[in-house]
LUMFITOR-56934 format. One line per field, with one value per residue: residue in one letter; x, y, z of N, C-alpha, C in turn. Coordinates in Angstrom, 3 decimals, decimal comma, padded with zeros to 6 digits, always signed. Layout:
REM LUMFITOR-56934
code: c(A;...);
nu: c(X;...);
nv: c(Y;...);
nw: c(Z;...);
cau: c(X;...);
cav: c(Y;...);
caw: c(Z;...);
cu: c(X;...);
cv: c(Y;...);
cw: c(Z;...);
This chain:
REM LUMFITOR-56934
code: c(X;X;X;X;X;X;X;X;X;X;X;X;X;X;X;X;X;X;X;X;X;X;X;X;X;X;X;X;X;X;X;X;X;X;X;X;X;X;X;X;X;X;X;X;X;X;X;X;X;X;X;X;X;X;X;X;X;X;X;X;X;X;X;X;X;X;X;X;X;X;X;X;X;X;X;X;X;X;X;X;X;X;X;X;X;X;X;X;X;X;X;X;X;X;X;X;X;X;X;X;X;X;X;X;X;X;X;X;X;X;X;X;X;X;X;X;X;X;X;X;X;X;X;X;X;X;X;X;X;X;X;X;X;X;X;X;X;X;X;X;X;X;X;X;X;X;X;X;X;X;X;X;X;X;X;X;X;X;X;X;X;X;X;X;X;X;X;X;X;X;X;X;X;X;X;X;X;X;X;X;X;X;X;X);
nu: c(-040,404;-040,069;-037,344;-035,026;-034,318;-031,810;-031,875;-029,539;-028,436;-027,194;-027,328;-027,458;-029,682;-031,710;-033,044;-032,040;-032,578;-035,573;-035,484;-034,893;-036,895;-039,066;-038,408;-038,364;-041,294;-041,834;-040,415;-041,643;-044,147;-043,681;-043,462;-041,315;-039,163;-038,204;-035,689;-034,974;-032,180;-030,035;-026,657;-024,924;-025,968;-025,851;-023,768;-024,572;-026,445;-027,378;-025,822;-025,598;-027,781;-029,431;-030,538;-030,065;-028,165;-028,420;-026,880;-027,235;-026,074;-025,780;-024,199;-022,157;-021,196;-019,294;-018,448;-018,926;-019,813;-017,084;-017,701;-018,888;-017,221;-015,352;-017,176;-018,207;-015,396;-014,886;-016,839;-016,757;-016,201;-018,419;-020,583;-019,895;-020,845;-023,281;-026,484;-026,060;-026,267;-025,590;-026,130;-026,006;-026,868;-027,131;-027,246;-026,010;-026,879;-029,095;-028,859;-029,395;-027,024;-025,430;-026,617;-026,157;-024,522;-022,054;-021,547;-021,767;-020,010;-019,561;-020,194;-018,450;-015,961;-016,229;-016,460;-013,833;-012,590;-013,131;-012,452;-014,470;-016,995;-020,074;-023,173;-025,249;-025,564;-026,401;-027,915;-029,089;-030,954;-031,113;-032,366;-032,675;-033,063;-032,957;-034,467;-033,721;-030,991;-028,238;-027,068;-024,379;-024,072;-026,088;-025,522;-022,944;-023,815;-025,787;-024,007;-022,447;-024,713;-025,228;-022,925;-023,182;-025,449;-027,627;-030,727;-031,240;-032,876;-032,953;-035,409;-036,958;-037,112;-036,040;-036,692;-035,262;-035,504;-036,288;-038,561;-039,724;-037,493;-036,505;-038,119;-037,962;-035,128;-035,651;-037,195;-035,301;-033,386;-034,741;-034,843;-032,273;-030,170;-030,092;-027,713;-026,702;-026,772;-024,232;-024,233;-024,747);
nv: c(-009,225;-008,358;-006,727;-006,631;-003,754;-001,700;+001,008;+003,480;+006,060;+009,146;+011,696;+014,791;+016,599;+015,379;+015,391;+014,054;+011,498;+011,857;+012,355;+009,793;+008,533;+009,230;+008,428;+005,621;+005,233;+005,630;+003,547;+001,305;+001,354;+000,660;-002,029;-002,998;-004,126;-002,585;-001,321;+000,989;+002,602;+003,683;+005,118;+004,574;+002,424;+000,379;-001,446;-003,424;-004,989;-007,584;-007,343;-008,783;-009,875;-007,776;-007,006;-004,201;-001,628;+001,635;+004,678;+007,602;+010,783;+013,960;+017,192;+018,974;+022,038;+022,005;+019,356;+015,765;+013,483;+011,644;+009,286;+007,858;+007,649;+005,712;+003,584;+003,004;+002,447;+000,235;-001,490;-001,695;-004,161;-005,611;-003,659;-003,485;-005,606;-005,437;-003,838;-000,510;+002,876;+006,310;+009,253;+012,669;+015,448;+018,460;+022,165;+023,891;+022,691;+023,979;+025,676;+025,760;+025,602;+023,994;+021,323;+018,994;+015,778;+015,881;+018,463;+019,541;+020,768;+019,183;+016,463;+016,108;+016,240;+014,304;+011,832;+012,117;+011,271;+008,576;+005,322;+003,784;+003,777;+004,319;+002,770;+004,587;+008,133;+010,916;+014,094;+016,347;+019,094;+020,369;+021,186;+024,368;+024,769;+027,321;+027,687;+025,529;+025,416;+025,885;+028,977;+029,694;+027,798;+028,880;+031,431;+031,102;+029,800;+031,662;+033,802;+032,154;+031,910;+034,586;+035,054;+033,698;+034,514;+033,291;+032,639;+034,268;+035,066;+034,158;+033,266;+031,863;+028,680;+027,012;+025,107;+023,387;+021,242;+019,538;+017,548;+016,311;+015,481;+013,791;+011,566;+010,737;+010,016;+007,772;+005,960;+005,499;+004,066;+001,939;+000,956;-000,024;-002,292;-005,875;-007,666;-010,792;-013,518;-015,579;-019,142;-021,455);
nw: c(+134,670;+137,995;+139,293;+142,032;+143,773;+145,222;+146,995;+148,124;+150,271;+151,002;+153,264;+154,699;+155,615;+155,099;+152,626;+150,588;+151,139;+150,803;+148,239;+147,231;+148,372;+146,677;+144,050;+144,776;+144,841;+142,119;+140,972;+142,258;+141,545;+138,798;+139,248;+140,347;+143,045;+145,832;+147,838;+150,669;+152,066;+154,493;+154,210;+156,013;+157,092;+154,975;+154,581;+156,465;+155,181;+152,869;+150,049;+147,740;+147,106;+145,535;+142,398;+141,359;+142,165;+143,502;+144,329;+145,972;+147,035;+149,185;+148,986;+151,267;+151,846;+149,494;+149,551;+149,024;+151,793;+153,367;+153,928;+151,610;+149,529;+150,487;+150,898;+148,395;+147,023;+148,965;+147,944;+145,485;+143,245;+143,744;+143,039;+140,311;+139,062;+139,047;+137,906;+138,185;+139,456;+140,091;+142,033;+142,553;+144,916;+145,109;+145,911;+143,977;+141,596;+140,894;+138,874;+135,565;+133,698;+135,425;+135,889;+135,123;+134,872;+133,569;+133,943;+136,502;+139,064;+141,752;+140,866;+138,732;+140,343;+142,210;+140,649;+139,571;+141,747;+141,974;+140,921;+140,030;+137,488;+137,116;+135,852;+134,916;+135,779;+137,701;+138,725;+140,979;+141,875;+145,212;+148,458;+150,365;+153,580;+155,476;+158,078;+159,435;+159,928;+162,072;+163,516;+162,659;+160,386;+158,692;+158,251;+156,867;+154,777;+153,682;+152,824;+151,016;+149,209;+148,712;+147,107;+145,027;+143,716;+144,947;+146,745;+149,648;+151,906;+155,132;+156,399;+155,091;+153,399;+150,528;+148,014;+145,106;+143,816;+140,733;+140,236;+138,181;+137,124;+138,491;+138,958;+135,989;+135,935;+137,994;+136,084;+134,283;+135,791;+136,184;+133,515;+133,148;+131,892;+133,491;+134,627;+133,648;+136,106;+137,454;+137,025;+139,647);
cau: c(-040,138;-039,561;-035,786;-034,911;-033,154;-031,067;-031,441;-028,722;-028,597;-026,075;-027,922;-027,259;-030,898;-033,032;-033,526;-031,789;-033,710;-036,850;-035,590;-034,785;-038,380;-040,026;-037,706;-038,800;-042,401;-041,872;-040,147;-042,160;-045,324;-043,220;-043,699;-039,805;-039,169;-036,995;-035,444;-034,434;-031,290;-028,952;-025,545;-023,991;-026,590;-026,032;-022,815;-025,159;-027,319;-026,851;-025,905;-025,559;-029,134;-029,840;-030,062;-029,653;-027,874;-028,403;-026,325;-027,557;-025,320;-025,801;-022,996;-022,305;-019,617;-018,620;-017,990;-019,767;-019,226;-016,033;-018,137;-019,468;-016,122;-015,197;-018,478;-017,810;-014,231;-014,772;-017,797;-016,627;-016,212;-020,021;-021,336;-019,606;-021,420;-024,831;-026,773;-025,963;-026,113;-024,913;-026,504;-025,346;-027,881;-026,550;-027,775;-025,466;-027,582;-030,327;-028,611;-029,298;-025,731;-024,645;-027,446;-026,040;-023,299;-020,700;-021,514;-021,835;-018,515;-019,244;-020,301;-017,166;-014,853;-016,547;-016,065;-012,313;-012,155;-013,268;-012,218;-015,738;-017,844;-021,539;-023,934;-026,118;-025,180;-027,595;-027,648;-030,696;-030,978;-031,505;-033,276;-032,094;-033,620;-032,383;-034,680;-033,322;-029,459;-027,689;-026,798;-022,815;-024,095;-027,028;-024,811;-021,990;-024,539;-026,241;-022,893;-022,519;-025,519;-025,063;-021,918;-023,846;-026,660;-029,007;-031,675;-030,703;-033,534;-032,790;-036,486;-037,293;-036,924;-035,860;-036,844;-034,937;-035,690;-036,815;-039,173;-039,983;-036,140;-036,137;-038,815;-037,471;-034,049;-036,032;-037,365;-033,938;-032,903;-035,655;-034,538;-030,947;-029,987;-029,725;-026,523;-027,048;-026,292;-023,718;-024,757;-024,250);
cav: c(-009,874;-007,514;-007,132;-006,207;-002,623;-000,880;+002,751;+003,790;+007,436;+009,635;+012,905;+015,529;+017,329;+014,602;+015,603;+012,990;+010,497;+012,230;+011,901;+008,270;+008,077;+009,558;+007,327;+004,334;+005,390;+005,355;+002,296;+000,317;+001,735;-000,220;-003,328;-003,148;-004,486;-001,516;-001,071;+002,129;+002,329;+005,143;+004,807;+003,935;+001,170;-000,121;-002,631;-004,621;-005,715;-008,664;-006,442;-009,451;-010,164;-006,878;-006,737;-003,126;-000,667;+002,980;+005,470;+009,280;+011,436;+015,157;+018,099;+020,221;+022,976;+021,712;+017,855;+014,696;+012,856;+010,594;+007,541;+007,614;+007,125;+004,498;+002,562;+002,783;+001,586;-001,202;-002,544;-001,407;-005,225;-005,873;-002,793;-003,367;-006,846;-004,933;-002,642;+000,648;+004,407;+007,129;+010,723;+013,856;+016,430;+019,887;+023,380;+024,300;+022,132;+024,776;+026,379;+024,784;+024,976;+023,130;+020,531;+017,520;+015,124;+016,409;+019,944;+019,652;+020,739;+018,320;+015,287;+016,209;+016,083;+013,010;+010,860;+012,027;+010,436;+007,419;+004,487;+003,273;+004,502;+003,816;+002,651;+005,817;+009,128;+011,838;+015,509;+017,002;+020,442;+019,983;+022,126;+025,028;+025,156;+028,308;+027,991;+024,399;+025,711;+026,359;+030,159;+029,674;+027,329;+029,963;+032,655;+030,842;+029,134;+032,865;+034,217;+031,506;+032,209;+035,841;+035,332;+032,850;+034,949;+032,633;+033,052;+034,741;+035,265;+033,133;+032,791;+030,765;+027,199;+027,022;+023,863;+023,524;+020,046;+019,117;+016,130;+015,482;+015,229;+012,759;+010,783;+010,252;+008,961;+006,567;+005,173;+005,278;+003,090;+000,349;+000,478;-000,529;-004,039;-006,422;-008,629;-012,417;-014,089;-017,070;-020,325;-021,996);
caw: c(+135,839;+138,800;+140,044;+143,527;+143,669;+146,734;+146,914;+149,224;+150,399;+152,192;+153,745;+155,984;+156,363;+154,883;+151,265;+149,368;+151,472;+150,290;+146,723;+147,011;+148,502;+145,345;+143,208;+145,179;+144,743;+140,764;+140,841;+142,837;+140,671;+137,779;+139,745;+140,984;+144,671;+146,212;+149,376;+150,754;+153,171;+154,671;+153,633;+157,459;+157,421;+153,927;+155,167;+157,249;+154,141;+152,020;+148,679;+146,498;+146,603;+144,798;+140,978;+141,024;+143,068;+143,288;+145,461;+146,132;+148,127;+148,858;+149,652;+152,172;+151,747;+148,565;+149,574;+149,660;+152,715;+152,856;+153,976;+150,208;+148,865;+151,215;+150,767;+146,834;+146,863;+149,441;+147,372;+143,668;+142,360;+143,606;+142,204;+138,794;+138,547;+139,234;+137,485;+139,045;+139,240;+141,172;+141,762;+143,556;+145,500;+145,749;+145,381;+142,546;+140,489;+140,630;+137,797;+134,360;+133,284;+136,283;+136,621;+134,465;+135,730;+133,183;+134,018;+137,848;+139,901;+142,614;+140,372;+138,291;+141,405;+142,821;+139,442;+139,557;+143,038;+142,113;+139,722;+139,628;+136,413;+137,158;+134,399;+135,012;+136,919;+137,676;+139,547;+141,216;+142,607;+146,519;+149,212;+151,139;+154,319;+156,348;+159,209;+160,290;+160,135;+163,125;+163,220;+161,766;+158,957;+158,144;+157,791;+155,921;+153,475;+153,232;+152,172;+149,455;+148,590;+148,121;+146,293;+143,878;+143,202;+145,181;+147,691;+150,956;+153,230;+156,159;+157,224;+154,387;+152,733;+149,009;+147,493;+143,847;+143,198;+139,734;+140,515;+136,830;+136,499;+139,676;+137,980;+135,066;+136,520;+138,362;+135,016;+133,571;+136,436;+136,120;+132,001;+133,136;+131,744;+134,769;+134,221;+133,991;+137,402;+137,068;+137,564;+141,022);
cu: c(-039,231;-038,054;-035,918;-033,689;-032,879;-031,198;-030,799;-028,434;-027,660;-026,723;-027,251;-028,673;-031,818;-033,441;-033,533;-032,295;-035,128;-036,863;-035,639;-036,406;-039,298;-039,419;-038,321;-040,267;-042,757;-041,714;-040,963;-043,712;-045,287;-043,441;-042,175;-040,030;-037,917;-036,941;-034,735;-033,508;-030,368;-027,522;-024,504;-025,028;-026,521;-025,065;-023,548;-026,252;-026,775;-026,656;-025,878;-026,967;-029,866;-029,295;-029,638;-029,187;-027,569;-027,890;-026,599;-026,901;-025,672;-024,382;-023,154;-020,988;-018,794;-018,267;-019,045;-018,917;-018,236;-016,417;-018,385;-018,427;-015,698;-016,136;-017,942;-016,719;-014,447;-015,922;-017,736;-016,747;-017,992;-020,583;-020,983;-020,175;-022,824;-025,355;-026,484;-026,033;-025,662;-025,610;-026,090;-026,685;-027,034;-027,393;-027,532;-026,244;-029,049;-030,283;-028,499;-027,887;-024,738;-025,633;-027,545;-024,723;-022,055;-020,495;-021,482;-020,758;-018,632;-019,403;-018,837;-016,138;-015,149;-015,924;-014,511;-011,916;-012,100;-012,739;-013,271;-016,472;-019,514;-022,013;-024,443;-025,564;-026,337;-027,242;-028,983;-030,328;-031,578;-032,382;-032,596;-032,904;-033,304;-033,130;-034,162;-031,650;-029,499;-027,231;-025,369;-023,324;-025,097;-026,333;-023,674;-022,606;-025,214;-025,259;-022,606;-023,438;-025,818;-024,080;-022,383;-024,947;-027,825;-029,594;-030,928;-031,478;-033,789;-033,946;-037,237;-036,596;-037,056;-035,818;-036,573;-035,268;-036,493;-037,436;-039,369;-038,513;-035,904;-036,962;-038,534;-035,827;-034,487;-036,540;-036,064;-033,313;-033,395;-035,299;-033,119;-031,116;-029,309;-028,824;-026,794;-026,384;-025,549;-024,407;-024,062;-023,474);
cv: c(-008,575;-007,707;-006,059;-004,925;-002,036;+000,564;+003,041;+005,338;+007,988;+011,157;+013,658;+016,189;+016,392;+014,532;+014,704;+011,833;+010,744;+012,195;+010,778;+007,658;+008,183;+008,613;+005,908;+004,010;+004,944;+004,143;+001,128;+000,286;+000,800;-001,848;-003,684;-003,488;-003,337;-001,714;-000,021;+001,791;+003,312;+004,392;+004,172;+002,786;-000,150;-001,840;-003,934;-005,625;-006,685;-008,126;-007,409;-009,889;-009,123;-007,209;-005,192;-002,250;+000,773;+004,021;+006,790;+009,871;+012,949;+015,620;+018,565;+020,682;+022,346;+020,077;+016,953;+014,034;+011,600;+009,093;+007,235;+007,180;+006,163;+003,361;+002,145;+001,985;+000,238;-002,188;-002,376;-002,997;-005,563;-004,940;-002,999;-004,783;-006,539;-004,075;-001,571;+002,069;+004,948;+008,676;+011,353;+014,806;+017,577;+021,114;+024,116;+023,960;+022,795;+025,806;+025,398;+024,728;+024,167;+021,795;+018,967;+016,902;+015,376;+017,971;+020,367;+019,887;+019,353;+016,894;+014,942;+015,767;+014,722;+011,715;+010,809;+011,178;+009,024;+006,536;+003,798;+004,141;+003,797;+003,689;+003,865;+006,799;+010,343;+013,143;+016,126;+018,041;+019,824;+021,267;+022,980;+025,503;+025,892;+027,928;+026,571;+024,337;+026,121;+027,985;+030,255;+029,041;+028,382;+030,935;+032,202;+030,395;+030,504;+033,513;+033,637;+031,727;+033,649;+035,848;+034,552;+033,155;+033,932;+033,244;+033,345;+035,090;+034,082;+032,706;+031,835;+029,353;+027,370;+025,498;+023,983;+022,250;+020,048;+017,801;+015,720;+015,005;+013,744;+011,501;+009,982;+009,519;+007,763;+005,503;+004,925;+003,941;+001,672;-000,014;-000,140;-001,979;-004,546;-007,370;-010,027;-012,774;-015,368;-018,174;-020,775;-023,131);
cw: c(+136,806;+139,409;+141,398;+143,559;+145,154;+146,348;+148,449;+149,119;+151,765;+152,393;+154,538;+156,452;+155,741;+153,474;+150,446;+149,689;+150,956;+148,626;+146,407;+147,481;+147,277;+144,188;+143,601;+144,975;+143,199;+140,568;+141,011;+142,068;+139,181;+138,005;+140,097;+142,733;+144,960;+147,884;+149,587;+152,199;+153,405;+154,486;+154,821;+157,624;+156,282;+154,024;+155,521;+156,512;+153,432;+150,649;+147,822;+146,280;+145,694;+143,353;+140,506;+142,199;+142,851;+144,357;+145,402;+147,369;+148,087;+149,217;+150,627;+152,154;+150,821;+148,630;+149,964;+150,936;+152,641;+152,897;+152,469;+149,600;+149,180;+150,827;+149,102;+146,630;+147,652;+148,617;+145,865;+143,063;+142,288;+142,884;+140,744;+138,294;+138,525;+138,385;+138,585;+138,451;+140,574;+140,831;+143,044;+143,895;+145,607;+144,939;+144,298;+141,557;+140,032;+139,523;+136,444;+133,755;+134,090;+136,877;+135,636;+135,106;+135,021;+133,139;+135,542;+138,468;+140,755;+142,028;+139,635;+139,330;+141,916;+142,000;+139,169;+140,657;+143,137;+140,876;+139,393;+138,490;+136,430;+135,673;+134,167;+135,783;+136,641;+138,697;+139,749;+142,230;+144,303;+146,944;+150,180;+152,018;+155,695;+157,787;+160,331;+160,366;+161,430;+162,717;+162,232;+160,291;+158,077;+157,459;+156,938;+154,714;+152,734;+152,499;+150,801;+148,812;+147,720;+146,730;+144,634;+143,404;+143,724;+146,519;+149,029;+152,120;+153,936;+156,976;+156,350;+153,963;+151,285;+148,677;+145,690;+143,143;+141,851;+139,756;+139,179;+136,669;+137,488;+138,883;+136,820;+134,871;+136,822;+137,138;+134,479;+134,563;+135,999;+134,567;+132,232;+132,875;+133,028;+134,229;+134,529;+135,323;+137,044;+137,754;+138,637;+140,633);
């Protein structure tokens, strides 16, 4: 039986939305019904109608947006009644030793801020689109990349996302057991 899944994303430059779109494609191919929504519009939805809720969020300058934690805290009881998942998108995850939820510093920090413990967590390497950045952001991120031995050519876009990993996560979300709904 297909379940209805909500994919919520918080993104700075659109890459987290792109990851959610790939997940939606995989999940839809498995017969699931999937709704995609930006975090700032998720409160307007009837969250109760979804059997699964997945939240994906990118970081910028080492932080997830504050709206992410606020949304999770506001809806934590509902999230805990659903099959649920949380993933982070960040360029640090391009490094093999930092591409798992228990080794990624941004996911570790986020989980320490939350009392919610998702059923499934993931971390995906993001994209660095230098040409789309303003001059100040471009230079700051270039400096960070220099220090961390990342790419520094500001004329290029670097995509680090492992799409097979994203698709495997989507399959794991589909396999999450859906809690029984209480009788009316």
